[in-house]
C-alpha positions as CSV (number, residue, x, y, z in Angstrom):
1,X,-22.6,11.0,12.2
2,X,-24.2,11.9,9.3
3,X,-23.7,9.4,6.6
4,X,-22.2,11.4,3.3
5,X,-24.7,11.5,0.6
6,X,-24.5,8.8,-2.5
7,X,-23.3,9.6,-6.1
8,X,-23.6,7.2,-8.8
9,X,-21.8,7.6,-12.3
10,X,-24.8,9.0,-14.8
11,X,-22.6,9.1,-18.1
12,X,-24.1,8.0,-21.1
13,X,-22.6,7.6,-24.5
14,X,-24.7,8.2,-27.5
15,X,-24.1,8.0,-30.9
16,X,-22.0,6.0,-33.5
17,X,-18.1,6.5,-33.8
18,X,-16.1,7.9,-30.8
19,X,-15.8,11.5,-32.7
20,X,-19.4,11.8,-32.3
21,X,-20.7,10.7,-29.0
22,X,-22.1,12.7,-26.6
23,X,-22.1,12.5,-22.8
24,X,-26.0,12.5,-21.5
25,X,-26.7,13.2,-17.5
26,X,-30.1,12.7,-15.5
27,X,-32.0,15.6,-15.6
28,X,-32.1,15.1,-11.9
29,X,-28.1,16.0,-11.7
30,X,-28.6,19.1,-13.5
31,X,-28.6,22.3,-11.4
32,X,-30.3,25.9,-13.2
33,X,-27.8,27.9,-11.2
34,X,-30.5,30.4,-10.5
35,X,-31.3,30.7,-14.5
36,X,-27.6,31.6,-15.1
37,X,-26.8,28.7,-17.1
38,X,-26.3,25.0,-16.0
39,X,-24.1,23.1,-13.7
40,X,-23.5,19.4,-12.3
41,X,-21.9,18.6,-9.3
42,X,-18.5,17.0,-10.4
43,X,-17.0,14.4,-8.0
44,X,-13.2,14.9,-7.2
45,X,-11.8,11.6,-8.6
46,X,-9.1,11.9,-5.5
47,X,-10.9,13.3,-2.5
48,X,-14.5,12.3,-3.5
49,X,-15.4,16.2,-2.8
50,X,-18.1,17.5,-5.2
51,X,-17.0,20.7,-7.4
52,X,-19.5,22.6,-9.2
53,X,-18.9,22.6,-13.3
54,X,-20.5,24.6,-15.8
55,X,-22.2,22.5,-18.6
56,X,-23.5,23.6,-21.8
57,X,-26.4,21.0,-22.4
58,X,-28.1,20.2,-26.0
59,X,-32.5,19.5,-25.7
60,X,-33.5,17.5,-23.4
61,X,-34.6,14.1,-23.5
62,X,-37.5,12.7,-21.3
63,X,-34.9,11.8,-18.8
64,X,-31.3,12.9,-19.7
65,X,-30.1,15.8,-21.8
66,X,-26.9,15.8,-24.0
67,X,-23.7,17.5,-22.9
68,X,-22.5,19.4,-25.7
69,X,-19.4,20.9,-23.7
70,X,-18.0,20.8,-20.1
71,X,-18.2,17.2,-19.3
72,X,-15.9,14.7,-20.5
73,X,-16.6,10.8,-20.6
74,X,-15.1,8.9,-17.6
75,X,-16.0,12.0,-15.2
76,X,-18.3,11.0,-12.4
77,X,-21.1,13.4,-11.0
78,X,-23.8,13.4,-8.8
79,X,-26.7,11.9,-9.9
80,X,-29.8,13.2,-7.3
81,X,-29.9,14.9,-4.5
82,X,-27.9,18.0,-5.6
83,X,-29.7,20.7,-3.9
84,X,-28.8,18.9,-0.7
85,X,-24.6,19.2,-1.6
86,X,-22.1,22.2,-1.2
87,X,-18.9,22.5,-3.1
88,X,-16.1,20.7,-1.2
89,X,-18.5,18.4,0.2
90,X,-17.5,14.5,0.2
91,X,-19.8,12.3,-1.5
92,X,-19.7,8.3,-1.6
93,X,-20.4,6.4,-4.8
94,X,-23.7,4.2,-5.1
95,X,-22.5,0.4,-5.3
96,X,-18.5,1.0,-4.2
97,X,-18.9,-1.2,-1.6
98,X,-17.7,1.5,0.5
99,X,-18.7,1.3,4.5
100,X,-20.8,4.2,5.4
101,X,-21.8,4.6,9.3
């Protein structure tokens, strides 16, 4: 049996007060969708399955990009290996303590 890919929480709050905070994601978590905008792979909190989520990004930094819309603080995304995942595929969160065959 193959192990499901690992996922990691990849959200960082930037800015001062809560009304001005942005969510940032690692550049490796972003899928360019064949030039049709940007997507990340959201992890469904109930099923652990991956869903594609369209996002609007701000300018990227060295390692992260700010998400201007589409992703809310607290939502978890796949941070690495995104090209290997398909919608509906189950993942386990890195460091979650879940047993892996």
